[in-house]
C-alpha positions as CSV (number, residue, x, y, z in Angstrom):
1,X,3.7,182.6,124.6
2,X,6.8,180.9,126.0
3,X,10.3,181.2,124.6
4,X,10.0,177.6,123.4
5,X,7.0,178.4,121.3
6,X,8.6,181.6,119.9
7,X,11.8,179.7,118.9
8,X,9.7,176.9,117.5
9,X,7.8,179.2,115.1
10,X,11.0,180.7,113.6
11,X,11.6,177.8,111.2
12,X,8.0,177.5,110.0
13,X,7.8,181.3,109.4
14,X,11.0,181.3,107.4
15,X,9.6,178.5,105.2
16,X,6.3,180.4,104.8
17,X,8.1,183.6,103.8
18,X,10.4,181.8,101.4
19,X,7.4,180.0,99.8
20,X,5.5,183.4,99.4
21,X,8.5,185.0,97.7
22,X,8.9,182.0,95.4
23,X,5.1,182.2,94.6
24,X,5.3,185.9,93.7
25,X,8.5,185.4,91.6
26,X,8.1,182.0,90.0
27,X,4.6,180.8,90.6
28,X,2.7,178.3,92.6
29,X,4.9,175.3,91.7
30,X,8.0,177.1,92.9
31,X,6.3,178.0,96.1
32,X,5.4,174.3,96.7
33,X,8.9,173.3,96.0
34,X,10.4,175.8,98.4
35,X,7.8,174.8,101.1
36,X,8.6,171.1,100.6
37,X,12.3,171.6,100.8
38,X,11.9,173.8,104.0
39,X,9.7,171.2,105.7
40,X,12.1,168.4,104.8
41,X,15.0,170.4,106.2
42,X,13.2,171.2,109.4
43,X,12.1,167.6,109.8
44,X,15.7,166.4,109.2
45,X,17.0,168.9,111.7
46,X,14.6,167.7,114.4
47,X,15.3,164.0,113.6
48,X,19.0,164.7,113.9
49,X,18.4,166.3,117.4
50,X,16.2,163.4,118.4
51,X,19.0,161.0,117.3
52,X,21.6,162.9,119.5
53,X,19.1,162.9,122.4
54,X,18.6,159.1,122.0
55,X,22.4,158.5,121.8
56,X,22.9,160.6,125.0
57,X,20.1,158.8,126.9
58,X,21.6,155.4,125.9
59,X,25.2,156.3,126.8
60,X,27.0,156.3,130.1
61,X,25.3,158.2,132.9
62,X,28.1,160.7,133.1
63,X,28.0,161.6,129.4
64,X,27.6,165.4,128.9
65,X,24.3,166.7,127.7
66,X,24.4,167.5,123.9
67,X,24.4,171.1,122.7
68,X,21.6,172.3,120.4
69,X,20.1,175.4,118.7
70,X,16.7,176.9,118.7
71,X,14.1,175.0,120.6
72,X,16.5,172.2,121.2
73,X,18.9,174.5,123.0
74,X,16.2,175.3,125.5
75,X,15.3,171.6,125.9
76,X,19.0,170.6,126.3
77,X,19.5,173.4,128.9
78,X,16.5,172.1,130.9
79,X,18.0,168.6,130.8
80,X,21.4,170.0,131.8
81,X,19.9,171.7,134.9
82,X,18.1,168.4,135.8
83,X,21.3,166.5,135.4
84,X,23.2,168.9,137.6
85,X,20.5,168.7,140.3
86,X,20.6,164.9,140.1
87,X,24.4,164.9,140.4
88,X,24.3,167.3,143.4
89,X,21.7,165.0,145.1
90,X,23.8,161.9,144.3
91,X,26.9,163.6,145.8
92,X,25.0,164.5,148.9
93,X,23.7,160.9,149.2
94,X,27.3,159.6,148.7
95,X,28.6,161.9,151.4
96,X,25.8,160.9,153.8
97,X,26.4,157.3,153.1
98,X,30.2,157.7,153.6
99,X,29.5,159.4,156.9
100,X,27.2,156.6,157.9
101,X,29.8,154.0,157.0
102,X,32.6,155.8,158.7
103,X,30.4,156.2,161.8
104,X,29.4,152.5,161.7
105,X,33.1,151.5,161.3
106,X,34.1,153.5,164.3
107,X,31.5,152.0,166.6
108,X,32.9,149.9,169.5
109,X,30.1,147.4,168.8
110,X,30.0,145.1,165.8
111,X,27.4,145.8,163.1
112,X,26.3,143.3,160.3
113,X,23.6,144.0,157.7
114,X,21.8,140.8,156.7
115,X,19.3,140.3,153.9
116,X,16.0,138.4,154.0
117,X,17.9,135.1,153.8
118,X,20.3,136.0,156.6
119,X,23.2,136.6,154.1
120,X,25.8,139.2,154.8
121,X,25.4,142.5,153.0
122,X,27.9,144.5,155.0
123,X,29.9,144.4,158.3
124,X,32.1,146.8,160.2
125,X,35.6,145.9,161.3
126,X,34.5,145.3,164.9
127,X,32.0,142.7,163.7
128,X,34.7,141.1,161.6
129,X,36.9,140.7,164.7
130,X,34.1,139.5,166.9
131,X,32.6,137.0,164.5
132,X,35.5,136.0,162.3
133,X,34.0,137.6,159.1
134,X,36.2,138.6,156.2
135,X,33.9,140.9,154.1
136,X,36.0,140.5,151.0
137,X,35.4,136.8,150.9
138,X,32.2,136.4,153.0
139,X,30.0,139.0,151.2
140,X,26.7,137.2,150.5
141,X,27.5,134.2,152.7
142,X,24.9,133.0,155.2
143,X,25.8,134.3,158.7
144,X,25.1,130.8,160.2
145,X,27.9,129.3,158.1
146,X,30.4,131.6,159.8
147,X,29.0,131.9,163.4
148,X,28.4,128.2,164.3
149,X,27.9,128.5,168.1
150,X,24.8,126.4,168.9
151,X,23.3,129.2,171.0
152,X,23.5,131.7,168.1
153,X,22.2,129.2,165.5
154,X,19.2,128.4,167.7
155,X,18.7,132.2,168.3
156,X,18.8,132.9,164.6
157,X,16.4,130.1,163.7
158,X,13.9,131.0,166.5
159,X,13.0,134.4,165.0
160,X,12.5,135.8,168.5
161,X,15.0,138.7,168.8
162,X,13.5,140.6,171.8
163,X,16.5,139.6,173.9
164,X,20.2,139.2,173.0
165,X,22.0,135.9,173.1
166,X,25.3,135.5,175.0
167,X,27.9,133.0,173.9
168,X,31.7,132.5,173.9
169,X,33.5,133.6,170.8
170,X,36.2,131.2,169.5
171,X,37.5,133.9,167.2
172,X,38.8,136.7,169.4
173,X,40.6,135.4,172.5
174,X,37.6,133.4,173.7
175,X,35.8,136.6,174.6
176,X,32.1,136.6,175.7
177,X,29.8,138.2,173.1
178,X,26.3,139.6,173.4
179,X,24.5,139.5,170.0
180,X,21.1,140.9,169.2
181,X,19.3,141.0,165.8
182,X,17.0,143.9,165.0
183,X,14.7,143.6,161.9
184,X,14.6,146.8,159.7
185,X,13.7,147.8,156.2
186,X,12.0,145.3,153.9
187,X,12.9,141.9,155.4
188,X,16.4,143.0,156.3
189,X,18.1,142.6,159.7
190,X,20.8,144.4,161.6
191,X,23.0,142.2,163.8
192,X,24.8,143.9,166.6
193,X,27.6,142.3,168.6
194,X,29.1,143.5,171.8
195,X,32.1,142.3,173.8
196,X,30.8,141.8,177.4
197,X,33.8,139.9,178.7
198,X,34.6,142.5,181.4
199,X,30.9,142.8,182.4
200,X,30.7,139.1,182.7
201,X,33.9,139.1,184.8
202,X,32.5,141.8,187.1
203,X,29.3,139.9,187.5
204,X,31.2,136.7,188.3
205,X,33.3,138.6,190.8
206,X,30.3,140.1,192.4
207,X,28.6,136.7,192.6
208,X,31.7,135.1,194.1
209,X,32.1,138.0,196.5
210,X,28.6,137.7,197.8
211,X,28.9,133.9,198.1
212,X,32.2,134.2,199.9
213,X,31.0,136.8,202.4
214,X,27.9,134.8,203.1
215,X,30.1,131.7,203.6
216,X,32.5,133.5,205.9
217,X,29.8,135.0,208.0
218,X,27.7,131.8,208.1
219,X,30.2,129.8,210.2
220,X,30.6,132.2,213.1
221,X,26.9,133.0,213.1
222,X,26.1,129.3,213.2
223,X,28.4,128.9,216.2
224,X,26.9,132.0,218.0
225,X,23.4,130.8,217.3
226,X,24.2,127.3,218.6
227,X,25.7,128.6,221.9
228,X,22.8,131.1,222.4
229,X,20.3,128.2,222.0
230,X,22.4,126.2,224.5
231,X,22.3,129.0,227.0
232,X,18.6,129.3,226.6
233,X,17.8,125.6,227.0
234,X,20.5,124.2,229.3
235,X,21.6,125.3,232.8
236,X,25.4,125.3,232.3
237,X,28.1,125.2,235.0
238,X,30.2,128.4,235.4
239,X,33.3,126.9,233.9
240,X,31.5,125.6,230.9
241,X,29.6,128.8,230.5
242,X,32.9,130.8,230.5
243,X,34.4,128.5,227.9
244,X,31.4,128.9,225.6
245,X,31.5,132.7,226.1
246,X,35.2,132.7,225.1
247,X,34.4,130.8,221.9
248,X,31.5,133.2,221.2
249,X,33.8,136.1,221.7
250,X,36.4,134.6,219.4
251,X,33.7,134.1,216.6
252,X,32.5,137.7,217.2
253,X,36.0,138.9,216.7
254,X,36.3,137.0,213.5
255,X,33.2,138.6,212.2
256,X,34.5,142.0,213.3
257,X,37.8,141.5,211.5
258,X,35.9,140.5,208.3
259,X,33.7,143.5,208.4
260,X,36.7,145.8,209.1
261,X,38.6,144.4,206.2
262,X,35.5,144.7,203.9
263,X,35.2,148.4,204.9
264,X,38.9,148.9,204.3
265,X,38.7,147.4,200.9
266,X,35.6,149.5,200.1
267,X,37.4,152.7,201.1
268,X,40.5,151.8,199.1
269,X,38.4,151.1,195.9
270,X,36.3,154.2,196.3
271,X,37.2,157.0,193.7
272,X,36.0,159.6,196.2
273,X,38.4,158.4,198.9
274,X,41.6,160.2,197.9
275,X,44.6,159.2,200.0
276,X,46.0,161.9,202.2
277,X,49.7,161.8,201.5
278,X,52.6,163.2,203.5
279,X,56.2,162.5,204.1
280,X,56.9,160.3,207.1
281,X,60.0,158.5,208.5
282,X,60.0,154.8,207.7
283,X,62.2,153.7,210.6
284,X,59.6,154.3,213.4
285,X,57.0,152.4,211.3
286,X,59.3,149.5,210.8
287,X,60.0,149.3,214.6
288,X,56.2,149.3,215.2
289,X,55.8,146.5,212.7
290,X,58.5,144.5,214.4
291,X,57.0,145.0,217.8
292,X,53.5,144.0,216.6
293,X,54.9,140.9,215.0
294,X,56.7,139.8,218.2
295,X,53.5,140.4,220.2
296,X,51.5,138.3,217.7
297,X,54.1,135.6,217.6
298,X,54.3,135.4,221.4
299,X,57.7,133.8,221.1
300,X,56.8,131.0,218.7
301,X,59.0,132.3,215.9
302,X,62.4,134.1,215.8
303,X,61.7,137.6,214.3
304,X,64.4,139.9,213.0
305,X,64.4,143.4,211.5
306,X,67.1,144.8,209.3
307,X,67.1,148.4,208.4
308,X,69.6,149.0,205.6
309,X,68.9,152.7,205.0
310,X,66.9,155.3,206.9
311,X,64.5,157.2,204.6
312,X,61.3,159.2,204.4
313,X,58.4,158.0,202.3
314,X,55.8,160.1,200.6
315,X,52.4,158.4,201.0
316,X,49.6,157.5,203.4
317,X,51.3,156.2,206.5
318,X,48.1,154.5,207.7
319,X,47.5,152.7,204.4
320,X,51.2,151.5,204.1
321,X,51.2,150.5,207.7
322,X,48.1,148.4,207.0
323,X,49.7,146.8,203.9
324,X,53.0,146.1,205.6
325,X,51.2,144.8,208.7
326,X,49.1,142.3,206.6
327,X,52.3,140.9,205.1
328,X,53.9,140.5,208.6
329,X,50.8,139.0,210.2
330,X,50.5,136.5,207.3
331,X,54.1,135.4,207.9
332,X,53.4,134.9,211.6
333,X,50.2,132.9,210.9
334,X,51.7,130.6,208.3
335,X,55.1,129.9,209.9
336,X,55.3,127.0,212.3
337,X,56.6,127.3,215.8
338,X,60.4,127.5,215.8
339,X,60.5,129.1,212.3
340,X,62.1,132.4,211.4
341,X,60.7,135.6,210.0
342,X,63.0,138.3,208.6
343,X,61.8,141.9,208.0
344,X,64.0,143.9,205.8
345,X,64.1,147.5,204.5
346,X,66.6,148.9,202.1
347,X,67.0,151.5,199.2
348,X,67.9,150.4,195.7
349,X,68.0,151.9,192.2
350,X,64.3,151.1,191.9
351,X,63.3,152.9,195.1
352,X,62.4,151.6,198.5
353,X,62.1,147.8,199.2
354,X,60.3,146.3,202.1
355,X,60.4,142.5,202.3
356,X,59.0,139.9,204.7
357,X,60.7,136.4,204.4
358,X,59.6,133.4,206.4
359,X,60.3,129.7,206.7
360,X,56.6,128.8,206.7
361,X,54.6,126.4,204.7
362,X,55.2,128.0,201.3
363,X,52.9,128.4,198.3
364,X,52.8,126.4,195.0
365,X,53.6,128.4,191.9
366,X,50.1,127.9,190.4
367,X,48.5,129.8,193.3
368,X,50.8,132.8,193.3
369,X,49.1,134.8,190.5
370,X,45.7,134.6,192.4
371,X,46.9,135.3,195.9
372,X,45.7,138.9,195.9
373,X,42.1,138.0,194.9
374,X,39.5,138.5,197.5
375,X,38.9,135.4,199.6
376,X,41.3,133.3,197.6
377,X,42.9,130.7,199.8
378,X,45.3,127.9,198.9
379,X,43.9,125.7,201.7
380,X,40.6,127.0,203.0
381,X,40.6,124.8,206.2
382,X,44.1,125.7,207.1
383,X,43.5,129.4,206.4
384,X,40.4,129.5,208.6
385,X,42.5,127.9,211.4
386,X,44.9,130.8,211.3
387,X,42.1,133.3,211.9
388,X,42.6,135.1,208.5
389,X,39.7,136.7,206.6
390,X,41.1,136.0,203.1
391,X,41.2,139.8,202.4
392,X,44.6,140.7,203.7
393,X,46.5,140.4,200.4
394,X,43.6,142.1,198.5
395,X,44.1,145.1,200.8
396,X,47.8,145.0,200.2
397,X,47.2,145.0,196.4
398,X,44.9,148.0,196.5
399,X,47.1,150.0,198.8
400,X,50.1,149.5,196.6
401,X,48.1,150.4,193.5
402,X,47.2,153.7,195.2
403,X,51.0,154.3,195.8
404,X,52.1,153.1,192.3
405,X,54.0,150.3,194.0
406,X,54.5,146.6,193.1
407,X,54.3,143.4,195.0
408,X,56.8,140.6,194.2
409,X,56.0,137.1,195.6
410,X,58.6,134.3,195.8
411,X,57.7,131.1,197.4
412,X,58.4,127.4,197.5
413,X,56.3,124.8,199.2
414,X,57.8,123.5,202.4
415,X,60.6,126.1,202.4
416,X,58.9,129.4,202.9
417,X,57.9,132.6,201.2
418,X,59.2,136.1,200.5
419,X,56.9,139.1,199.9
420,X,58.6,142.3,198.6
421,X,57.0,145.7,198.3
422,X,58.7,148.0,195.7
423,X,58.0,151.6,196.3
424,X,58.8,153.9,193.4
425,X,61.9,156.1,193.8
426,X,59.9,159.3,193.5
427,X,58.2,158.4,196.8
428,X,61.4,157.6,198.7
429,X,64.0,160.0,199.9
430,X,67.1,158.8,201.8
431,X,68.0,160.4,205.1
432,X,71.7,161.3,205.8
433,X,73.3,159.1,208.6
434,X,73.1,160.6,212.1
435,X,73.8,159.4,215.6
436,X,70.0,158.9,216.1
437,X,69.7,156.7,213.0
438,X,72.7,154.6,214.0
439,X,71.0,153.9,217.4
440,X,68.1,152.1,215.8
441,X,69.8,150.6,212.8
442,X,70.7,147.0,212.0
443,X,72.3,145.7,215.1
444,X,69.6,146.8,217.6
445,X,66.8,146.2,215.2
446,X,67.9,142.8,214.1
447,X,67.9,141.0,217.4
448,X,65.6,137.9,217.3
449,X,62.5,137.6,219.4
450,X,63.2,135.3,222.3
């Protein structure tokens, strides 16, 4: 027999013994009286315990289990163990739910839980920022009342959630959002939002880049194809043939320059292509730039070079020569005959400063922020006439990024432009004056090109 049965028999046995004693001592009537009193007392005791149990069951869920004696002590102990197990499971569930909520709140994507009627049940902070939701006020509100972009409303109404919908958010800096709904549970939905502004920008740049490269190659290829067809169909005179060959060679060089610039940009942007840095003297490089500028100008502009301070620079000489050379060649291309181009190098508190100032056509203020974009041209027809590829300033930008340098552009239409490269001080070391440096400094280097 179990302990419950043993304890349950104690009271009836006591009543039976008491009744037997009363029978022996006082007769049958006394025995019945003792038995009745015992049974009533036992029944009252059990009814009182049932009353306590009913009160506990009807009270708050955290009310302690009552204490009892006899069989009720065992019953209450069993209930207490069950309550402890339930409390432990509830605690584990709360911890798991808290971990889930903290994890969902930390996600870089937005998450919204919707019920069967597309009403908001819960949202993480990222979704609130993406979609303009305030969970304290919008709990239970239909999601379509808060996200009113037509593309999203149609997507929600269609019920076809295999692919995400992309639309512009008016809530967070006009960003581009990708939103997808995933059904789960019993008629519930999980709405996930993701900011794809950068991905869209990269895709747009890639599309523009392909379109621009195709456009830039199309013109010279069309010219070359036309001349080749002419050579095949027409018997040309020697002089005319030479002129056509010269034009074909010019177009071939344009394509070669474009390909070279594209390869240079690709190398500069590659993470595997680490610049080989070393200290080099800046003065010889400046003299080479001045000489190249005069050769490119062929006497059409007056070119001066001022070297304020001799110095050594830590960096890639080839890359900086390419960047400086692009600034110089641009100045020559966009400065009319008889104009002036001034190259200048000096040291300042900020480091080394190389500037190219010209009296060319100038640039309107609205174009300056976009000048270093690939293929960006203020005037496409005029730029093509100069022979530029539209990649020079993009190359300059990437070279300077690799050297932690800055490019400052000052320009005014009709008056000219000034491009200044600011190299950080940690990359520039002044060289003490010597007889050799004096021989190549300002007076000799500043003579104009005649």
